[in-house]
C-alpha positions in Angstrom: 0.1 0.1 0.1 1.7 3.6 -0.6 2.1 6.1 1.9 -0.6 8.4 2.8 0.7 11.9 3.6 -1.3 14.8 5.2 -1.7 18.1 5.2 0.7 19.3 7.8 -1.0 23.2 8.6 -4.4 23.3 10.7 -7.1 25.1 9.4 -5.5 28.2 12.2 -2.3 28.4 10.6 -3.3 28.1 7.1 -5.7 31.1 7.5 -2.3 33.1 9.1 -0.2 32.0 6.1 -3.3 33.1 4.0 -3.2 36.7 5.9 0.7 36.9 6.0 0.8 36.3 1.8 -2.2 38.6 1.1 -1.3 41.6 3.9 -4.7 41.6 4.5 -5.5 41.3 8.1 -9.2 40.4 8.4 -10.3 37.2 10.7 -11.9 34.6 8.3 -14.3 33.3 10.9 -17.0 32.2 8.3 -13.8 29.7 7.2 -13.1 27.7 10.3 -15.4 25.2 10.7 -15.8 23.9 6.9 -12.5 24.4 6.5 -11.5 22.2 9.6 -13.9 19.8 8.5 -12.1 19.6 4.9 -8.1 19.5 6.5 -9.5 16.3 8.9 -11.2 14.7 5.7 -7.9 15.1 3.7 -6.2 13.3 6.4 -8.6 10.5 7.6 -9.6 9.6 4.5 -8.0 11.0 1.0 -4.6 9.0 1.0 -2.7 11.8 -0.5 0.5 11.1 -1.9 3.1 13.4 -1.4 2.6 15.7 -4.9 -0.9 15.8 -4.0 -0.5 16.8 -0.4 1.6 20.1 -1.5 -0.7 20.9 -4.2 -3.7 20.7 -2.0 -2.3 22.3 0.3 -1.5 25.3 -2.3 -4.8 24.7 -3.8 -6.6 25.8 0.2 -4.2 28.6 0.2 -5.6 30.1 -2.8 -8.8 29.4 -1.7 -8.4 32.0 1.9 -6.4 34.0 -0.2 -9.1 34.8 -2.7 -12.0 34.9 0.1 -10.0 37.2 2.3 -9.2 39.7 -1.2 -13.3 39.7 -2.1 -13.9 40.2 1.8 -11.7 43.7 1.7 -12.6 45.1 -1.6 -16.9 44.5 -0.7 -16.1 46.3 2.3 -14.1 49.1 0.4 -16.7 49.1 -2.6 -20.1 48.3 -1.1 -21.0 49.1 -4.6 -19.9 46.1 -6.2 -23.4 44.4 -4.4 -25.4 46.6 -6.9 -24.3 45.5 -10.2 -27.0 43.2 -10.8 -27.0 39.2 -12.5 -30.3 38.7 -14.7 -31.4 35.3 -16.2 -28.2 33.8 -16.6 -28.3 30.5 -18.4 -27.6 27.5 -16.0 -26.9 24.3 -17.5 -27.4 21.3 -14.9 -27.4 18.2 -16.2 -25.4 15.5 -14.1 -21.6 15.4 -15.5 -20.8 13.7 -18.9 -24.1 14.1 -21.0 -23.6 17.0 -23.1 -23.4 20.0 -20.6 -19.8 21.3 -21.0 -20.1 21.1 -25.2 -23.5 23.4 -24.6 -21.7 25.8 -22.5 -19.3 26.2 -25.4 -21.4 26.2 -27.9 -23.7 29.3 -25.6 -20.1 30.8 -24.9 -18.9 31.0 -29.0 -21.9 32.6 -30.0 -20.6 36.0 -28.3 -24.1 36.9 -26.3 -23.5 35.8 -23.5 -20.5 36.1 -20.6 -18.9 33.0 -19.9 -16.0 31.9 -17.3 -12.8 31.3 -19.0 -10.5 29.1 -16.2 -8.3 31.3 -14.8 -11.2 34.0 -14.1 -12.6 30.7 -11.9 -9.2 29.7 -10.4 -8.1 33.1 -9.6 -11.8 35.4 -9.5 -10.3 38.4 -7.2 -8.2 41.2 -7.9 -4.2 41.1 -5.8 -4.6 44.6 -4.4 -7.5 46.3 -4.5 -7.1 48.1 -7.3 -8.9 47.6 -10.7 -6.5 48.9 -12.4 -4.0 46.6 -11.5 -2.4 44.2 -14.5 -4.8 40.4 -14.5 -1.2 39.2 -16.2 0.0 37.1 -12.2 -3.1 35.3 -12.2 -3.7 34.2 -15.2 0.1 33.5 -15.2 -0.8 31.0 -12.1 -3.3 29.6 -13.9 -1.8 29.0 -16.8 0.6 27.1 -14.5 -1.3 24.7 -13.0 -3.3 24.0 -16.2 -0.1 23.2 -17.1 0.8 20.3 -14.0 -2.4 19.3 -13.8 -2.1 18.1 -17.6 1.2 16.5 -16.7 0.3 14.9 -13.5 -2.9 13.4 -15.0 -2.3 13.2 -19.2 -5.8 11.2 -19.9 -7.6 14.0 -18.1 -7.7 15.8 -21.5 -10.1 13.0 -23.3 -12.4 13.9 -21.2 -12.1 17.4 -19.3 -9.3 19.3 -20.4 -9.0 22.3 -18.5 -7.3 25.7 -20.4 -6.5 28.5 -18.8 -8.1 30.5 -21.7 -11.1 28.4 -22.4 -14.5 28.4 -21.1 -15.3 26.1 -18.0 -17.4 25.4 -15.1 -17.8 27.4 -12.2 -17.4 24.8 -9.8 -14.0 26.1 -9.0 -15.3 29.1 -8.0 -17.9 27.3 -5.9 -15.4 25.8 -3.8 -14.3 29.3 -2.7 -17.7 28.9 -0.4 -16.1 26.2 1.0 -19.6 24.5 1.8 -20.0 22.2 -2.1 -19.9 19.0 -2.7 -17.5 20.2 -5.8 -14.5 18.9 -3.5 -15.1 15.1 -4.2 -13.7 15.8 -8.0 -9.5 15.7 -6.2 -10.2 12.7 -3.7 -12.7 11.0 -1.8 -14.1 12.7 1.3 -16.7 10.7 2.9 -17.1 12.6 6.5 -16.6 16.4 4.6 -19.5 15.3 2.5 -21.3 13.7 5.6 -20.7 16.9 7.3 -21.9 19.1 4.2 -25.1 17.2 3.9 -26.5 18.9 7.5 -25.8 22.7 6.1 -27.8 24.8 3.6 -26.0 24.9 0.8 -27.9 28.1 -0.9 -24.6 29.1 0.9 -22.4 28.8 -2.6 -24.8 29.6 -5.0 -25.2 33.1 -2.8 -21.1 33.1 -2.7 -21.1 32.5 -6.6 -23.6 35.4 -7.0 -21.7 37.7 -5.5 -18.4 36.3 -7.5 -20.3 37.2 -10.8 -20.8 40.9 -9.6 -17.5 41.3 -8.5 -15.9 39.9 -11.7 -18.2 42.6 -13.5 -17.4 45.4 -11.4 -13.6 44.6 -12.3 -14.8 45.3 -16.1 -13.9 41.3 -16.8 -17.7 40.5 -17.7 -20.3 42.9 -18.7 -23.2 44.0 -16.3 -25.0 44.3 -20.1 -24.7 40.3 -21.3 -26.7 36.9 -19.5 -24.4 34.5 -18.4 -24.3 30.6 -19.7 -22.9 29.0 -15.8 -22.6 25.0 -15.9 -21.9 22.9 -13.1 -22.5 18.7 -12.8 -23.9 19.0 -9.4 -26.9 21.7 -9.7 -29.6 19.0 -10.3 -31.1 18.6 -7.1 -31.0 21.6 -6.3 -32.8 23.5 -8.3 -34.6 25.4 -5.9 -31.7 26.3 -3.8 -30.6 28.0 -6.7 -33.5 29.4 -7.6 -33.6 31.8 -3.9 -30.1 33.2 -5.2 -31.1 33.5 -9.3 -34.8 33.8 -9.1 -35.3 34.4 -13.3 -32.7 31.9 -14.7 -33.1 29.8 -17.0 -32.5 26.0 -16.2 -31.4 23.8 -19.3 -31.1 20.2 -18.2 -28.7 18.1 -20.4 -29.5 14.3 -20.9 -27.4 11.0 -21.6 -28.4 7.6 -20.5 -26.8 6.3 -17.4 -24.8 2.9 -18.9 -23.0 5.8 -20.4 -23.1 8.9 -17.9 -21.8 6.4 -14.8 -18.8 4.6 -15.8 -17.8 8.1 -18.0 -18.0 9.7 -14.9 -16.1 7.5 -13.3 -13.4 7.5 -15.4 -13.4 10.6 -14.9 -13.1 11.1 -11.7 -10.0 8.5 -11.9 -8.1 11.4 -13.5 -8.8 14.3 -11.9 -8.5 12.2 -8.6 -5.0 11.2 -9.6 -2.6 14.4 -9.1 -3.4 14.3 -6.0 -4.1 10.7 -4.4 -3.4 6.7 -5.2 -5.8 5.8 -4.0 -9.0 4.6 -6.0 -12.5 6.2 -6.7 -15.5 4.8 -5.0 -17.3 3.6 -7.7 -20.4 2.3 -5.1 -20.6 5.4 -3.5 -20.3 7.5 -6.9 -23.1 5.3 -7.8 -25.6 5.9 -5.3 -25.1 9.8 -4.3 -26.3 10.1 -8.1 -29.8 8.2 -7.8 -30.0 10.5 -4.6 -29.5 13.3 -6.3 -31.4 12.4 -9.2 -34.3 11.2 -7.8 -34.9 14.6 -5.5 -34.2 16.2 -8.4 -37.3 14.2 -10.3 -39.5 15.0 -7.2 -38.5 18.6 -7.9 -40.3 18.1 -11.1 -43.3 16.9 -9.3 -43.7 19.0 -6.5 -42.7 22.2 -9.0 -44.1 22.2 -12.0 -43.8 26.2 -12.4 -40.2 25.6 -12.3 -39.4 25.4 -16.0 -36.4 23.1 -17.8 -35.3 22.8 -20.7 -34.7 19.2 -21.6 -31.9 18.5 -24.1 -30.6 15.1 -24.9 -26.8 14.1 -25.6 -27.1 12.5 -29.3 -28.8 16.3 -30.8 -26.4 18.4 -28.3 -23.7 16.5 -30.4 -25.0 15.7 -33.6 -27.3 19.1 -34.3 -25.7 22.4 -32.4 -27.7 24.8 -34.0 -31.1 23.2 -33.5 -29.7 23.0 -29.8 -28.7 26.8 -29.7 -32.5 27.6 -31.2 -34.2 25.9 -28.3 -31.5 27.3 -25.7 -32.3 31.0 -26.9 -36.3 30.4 -27.2 -36.2 29.1 -23.7 -34.2 32.4 -22.8 -36.3 33.9 -24.5 -33.4 35.6 -26.4 -33.1 36.2 -30.2 -30.2 34.1 -31.9 -28.8 36.0 -34.5 -26.8 34.9 -37.9 -24.2 36.5 -36.6 -24.1 34.5 -33.5 -25.3 31.0 -35.6 -22.2 31.4 -37.7 -19.5 31.4 -34.8 -22.1 27.9 -33.1 -20.8 26.5 -36.7 -17.7 27.7 -37.2 -17.2 26.3 -32.7 -18.9 23.0 -33.5 -16.3 22.8 -36.7 -13.2 23.8 -35.7 -13.8 21.3 -31.8 -15.1 17.7 -32.7 -15.6 15.1 -30.3 -12.8 13.6 -29.6 -11.0 16.3 -30.3 -8.2 15.5 -27.6 -8.8 12.1 -27.5 -11.3 8.8 -27.0 -11.9 9.2 -23.6 -12.5 5.2 -22.9 -14.8 3.2 -20.3 -17.5 0.3 -19.8 -20.0 -0.4 -16.7 -17.5 -3.7 -16.4 -14.8 -1.5 -15.2 -16.6 -0.1 -12.2 -18.2 -3.5 -11.1 -21.8 -2.0 -12.3 -23.8 -4.5 -15.0 -26.7 -2.9 -17.2 -29.8 -4.4 -14.9 -28.1 -2.3 -11.8 -28.1 0.8 -14.1 -32.1 -0.1 -15.2 -33.0 -0.5 -11.3 -31.2 2.5 -10.4 -32.5 5.0 -12.6 -35.6 3.0 -13.5 -37.5 7.2 -13.1 -34.8 9.1 -14.8 -34.5 6.3 -17.7 -38.8 6.7 -18.3 -38.1 10.6 -18.4 -35.2 10.7 -21.2 -36.9 7.5 -23.1 -39.8 10.5 -23.7 -37.2 13.3 -24.4 
């Protein structure tokens, strides 16, 4: 068995280090409890390898530094809160359903705000001055992307992380310290158990404030609607809508006999830079079943929630058709110029451009009957699309 390493610093010492690094003498009391639980879970359950321990410590320090910088700037500039986030398009499908392609198609149109990875990685001003150069923030994100690609070369077959390309906001949700997004890097059962008792609205309010902050910095436009996407939103729609009440929800769909093993394989590549420990396919399967059943229950109980359903094959094969449906769902005109840009992006980015993401149910101990039984109600839903 490979040796497991632990994060040497406590929550208090990590937070002190973040204050030293930023020169911001604020006590981030809201971070203490989630950071303490998270560190304990990493140290006792994740089996981080040596390089992964150093990388995770660096990641947590980056999140804490960004939290301090954001608190400094909101205190100095309360007008940031007045920025408008109107009717964002939120793609809520589970992972491996075509949600990333849909996000990138819409981003290519030129009609919407979208997040390049570097802004998710480092959303906060270093000095507090809007005139500062963003070059150090970009450079750090580029270095991280290069390190991640070298540490997990096959990750790009499933989800390449590129500093200047559209990516999901899960990396910003992590800054809230109250989000299931951390399971992307290692197994964290006790943190997830603690999180189940927390109000996950916190991650959405934090996201809203970060989007306002990016607009105030001049990195995004208050005049454009956002395209957002994260594979952990389904089942949380009422919480999301409590923060973004006019959001346009789009659900991407694919048969779970493909999405479950594909997601498990992608998790392996995401965990690789941090831990040698195997993923827990059974826990992932059970968690996804519970989450999709919660989503289905929300649909039954809240028929006032409008959701546009899009099947995977249509996203892959008919980009203009799906774009037209999204634009219509959101009350936006799909102009000829935007159509051309969407087609150009699609032509330049064929499926498997980076390489083939290989997986099978058997690789993770699943059978077709497991899928049919666990996802019976969801399969019934997508069979009618």
